[in-house]
N, C-alpha and C positions, 0 to 999 in steps of 0.2 A: 055349616059351623058344627064343631064337635061339642057335644054336651058333656056334663060332668059324669054321667053314668058310663060313657064309653071310656073316659080317661081312667076311671077307677078299675075297670076290668082289664085295661092294658097294663096296669102297674104289675099285676101278677105275671102276665105274659113276659114282660121284660125281665123280671127276676128269673123266670124259668129259662129263658133264652141265655141269659148270662151264666146260669149254672151249667148248661150244656157246653157252652163255649169255654168256660173256665176249666171244667173237668178235662175236656179234650186238649186244651192248651197245656195244662200242667202235666198231663200224661205224656204228651209229646216231649215236653221239656225234660221230664224224668228219663224218658227213653234215650234222648240225645246225650244226657250226662252219663247215663249208664254205659252207653256205647263208647263214649269217649274214655271212660275209665277202663273198659275192656281193651280198647286200642292202646292206651297208655301202658297197661300191664303187659301186653304182648311186646311192645317196644322195649320195655324194661327187661323182659326176659332175654330178648335178643342182645341187649347191651350187656347183660350178665354173662352170656356165653362169649361175647366178644372180649370182655375183660378177662375172663378165665382163660381163653385161648391165648391171648397175648402173654399172659403170665406163664402159662404152660410151655410156650415156645422157648422160654429161657430156663426151664427147669429140666432136671435129669429124668429120663424115662427108665433108666436102668442104673445099676451099680456095677462097675464104675461109670461115671457120667460120660456121655459121648458115644457109648457103644450103640451101634445101629440095631434097632428092633425090627422085627418082622411086621407084616401088615395083615395079621390074622385077627379078626374081630373077637374070636374066642380067647385068644391069649394076650392081646394087647389092650384090652379095655379094662379100665380101673386098676391099673398096676402102677408101680413106680414109687420111689421114695418120697416124692413130693405130692402125692395124691390128695392128702388132707389139706395141704396148703393151697393147692389149686382150687379145690372145692370151696374152701373158706374165702378165697379171693373172689370167686365168682359170686358168692352169696353175700358176704359182708364187706367186700372191698378191701380187705386186708388179709394177710396170710395167717395171722393169729386167730382169726375168727371171733373178734371182739366187736361189740356194738350190735345194732339191730340190722336185720336183713334189708338189703336195698330194695327188694321186692317182697311185699307182705306174704307171709306163710311159705316162702321159699326155704327149703332145708338143704343142707349139704348132700343128703342122700338123693336128692333130685338131680344132682349134677354128675355127669359121667364124662370120663376122659378116655380118648382112644388115640394111641400112637400108631403111625404107619411109616415104616422105613425111617424111623426117627433117629437122627444123629446130628453132629455139628454141621449146620448149613445144609442138611439133607432131610428129605421126608416132610411129614406134616403131623400136626396134632389137631384133633377135633374135640371140642367141648360141646356137649349137648345136654339139654334139660328135658327130662321126661317125667310124666306123672304129676305135673303141677296142677293143683286144683284151684280154680278161680271161683270165688264166691260172688254171686250176683248181688248187687247192692240196691235192689229195688224193694221198697217197703211192701210187705205182704206177699212177696214172692221169695221163697227160700229155695235157691237152686245152686248147685255146684257144677261147674263145667270143667272137665279135664282138658287142659290146653294141649294143642298139638306139639309134637317134638320141635324144639328150637335148637339149631346147631350153628356153630361157627368153626371153620377150618382155616388154620394159618400154617405157613411154612416154618420149619424149624430154624432157630437162630443159634444160640450158643449151646443149647441142649444141656445146660448146667456145667459144661466143661470150661475150664480156664485156659486161655491161650498159653502156649509154651513161652519160654524166655526168648526175647529178641536177641539176635546176634549183634555184634558191634559193626557199625557201618564200615564199609571198605573205603580206603583213601582214594 
């Protein structure tokens, strides 16, 4: 039979065991939620490039609209009359650039646009995000991680050009 002295000494041991288990459990829980937030941010950046690329496929790369561009990264990156609207669409979800960013701390300067042989129904446009800094959200750990480049490429659609007038149908 267990006497009273042994019960009293075990009371402290139980508290100590609970402390170790609780600290381990909450540390793991915090790591899981932080990892989920990191994964969510990565997916949100991919979605921002997708949204920007779909919008860019319908915008002009040159003046006049519909003129085919070359595929030189040095001359076809971050050019065009719609560059600001494309960047705003990727960051804010609208061409005017109003509201809050869809991804925290994402700036229009992080968004780049590259046209490749772009014209009406011809070529492609790539929207990519570079230099985005992700802030780790774990208490007592202050760290910033620069996310890897995220990109989306889509084929050209209207390239900002309006179709010509339709002829009258033949009898």
